[in-house]
C-alpha positions as CSV (number, residue, x, y, z in Angstrom):
1,M,-9.2,-13.2,11.3
2,L,-8.1,-15.0,8.2
3,G,-10.6,-13.1,6.0
4,V,-9.5,-9.7,7.4
5,I,-5.8,-10.5,6.7
6,L,-6.7,-11.6,3.1
7,D,-8.7,-8.5,2.5
8,A,-5.8,-6.3,3.8
9,L,-3.4,-8.0,1.4
10,K,-5.8,-7.7,-1.6
11,E,-6.3,-4.0,-0.8
12,K,-2.6,-3.4,-1.4
13,K,-2.4,-5.7,-4.4
14,G,-0.5,-8.5,-2.8
15,K,0.5,-11.1,-5.4
16,D,0.2,-14.9,-5.5
17,I,-1.6,-15.1,-2.1
18,V,-1.7,-18.5,-0.6
19,T,-3.1,-20.0,2.6
20,I,-1.9,-23.2,4.1
21,D,-4.2,-24.9,6.6
22,L,-1.9,-26.6,9.1
23,R,-4.6,-27.7,11.6
24,E,-4.2,-31.4,10.6
25,V,-0.4,-31.3,10.5
26,E,1.3,-32.8,13.5
27,N,3.6,-30.4,15.4
28,A,2.5,-27.4,13.3
29,I,3.4,-24.1,14.9
30,C,0.1,-22.5,14.1
31,D,-3.3,-23.2,12.4
32,H,-2.7,-21.2,9.1
33,F,0.1,-19.7,7.1
34,V,-0.7,-16.8,4.8
35,I,1.9,-16.2,2.2
36,C,2.1,-13.5,-0.5
37,Q,4.6,-11.3,-2.2
38,G,5.1,-7.7,-3.2
39,N,7.0,-6.3,-6.2
40,S,9.3,-4.1,-4.1
41,T,10.4,-3.6,-0.5
42,T,8.1,-0.6,-0.5
43,Q,5.1,-2.8,-1.4
44,V,6.1,-5.5,1.1
45,D,6.2,-2.8,3.8
46,A,2.8,-1.4,2.6
47,L,1.3,-4.9,2.7
48,S,2.4,-5.5,6.3
49,D,1.2,-2.1,7.3
50,S,-2.2,-2.8,5.7
51,V,-2.5,-6.1,7.6
52,H,-1.5,-4.4,10.9
53,R,-4.0,-1.5,10.4
54,K,-7.0,-3.6,9.3
55,V,-6.6,-6.3,12.0
56,K,-6.2,-3.6,14.6
57,K,-9.2,-1.7,13.4
58,E,-11.6,-4.6,12.7
59,L,-10.5,-7.0,15.4
60,N,-8.8,-4.8,18.0
61,T,-5.7,-7.0,18.1
62,A,-2.1,-6.8,17.0
63,A,0.5,-9.3,16.0
64,H,2.4,-10.8,19.0
65,H,5.6,-10.6,17.0
66,V,6.8,-9.0,13.8
67,E,10.1,-9.6,12.1
68,G,11.7,-8.2,8.9
69,K,10.4,-4.7,8.9
70,N,14.0,-3.3,8.8
71,N,14.7,-4.5,5.3
72,S,11.2,-5.6,4.1
73,L,12.6,-8.6,2.1
74,W,10.5,-11.0,4.2
75,V,8.1,-9.7,6.8
76,L,6.7,-12.3,9.3
77,M,3.7,-11.3,11.4
78,D,2.7,-13.7,14.2
79,Y,-0.9,-13.6,15.2
80,S,-0.6,-16.9,17.2
81,D,-3.1,-19.1,15.2
82,I,-2.1,-17.4,11.9
83,V,1.4,-16.5,10.7
84,V,1.6,-14.1,7.8
85,H,4.6,-14.2,5.5
86,I,5.1,-11.3,3.0
87,F,8.0,-11.7,0.7
88,L,9.9,-10.2,-2.2
89,E,9.7,-12.8,-5.1
90,E,13.4,-13.8,-4.8
91,Q,13.1,-14.6,-1.1
92,R,9.8,-16.4,-1.5
93,T,11.3,-18.6,-4.2
94,F,14.4,-19.3,-2.0
95,Y,12.6,-20.2,1.2
96,N,9.8,-22.1,-0.7
97,L,7.4,-22.4,2.3
98,E,4.7,-23.9,0.2
99,D,6.9,-27.0,-0.3
100,V,8.3,-27.0,3.2
101,W,4.7,-27.2,4.6
102,A,3.3,-29.4,1.8
103,D,1.5,-31.6,4.4
104,G,-0.9,-28.7,4.9
105,V,-3.9,-27.9,2.7
106,L,-2.8,-25.2,0.2
107,S,-5.4,-22.8,-1.2
108,R,-4.5,-20.1,-3.8
109,I,-6.4,-16.8,-3.5
110,D,-7.4,-15.2,-6.8
111,D,-5.4,-11.9,-7.2
112,D,-8.5,-10.3,-8.9
113,L,-10.9,-10.8,-6.0
């Protein structure tokens, strides 16, 4: 599923894509976080729609819970083992999930892939 999500984000030009492997972190809420950002609320919305469509099409599953679609400043998509966070840059900087979950293994995904 992780690869499908990353492909969906790349297709819509998600910026600064990061995964955080939380499997070795005690009391982690999931196995992986995927974090990226869009340049506008329109792009944040398009990124979340892309993830939804691609995961549904290729894996025949949907997020258990989605939050933030009303304003598209920060959209959270909960796929149980993977939680996707799609931010506007200002919100991403403010919440700074990469530092909050620094115990996990962080991997940066090349924007050009």
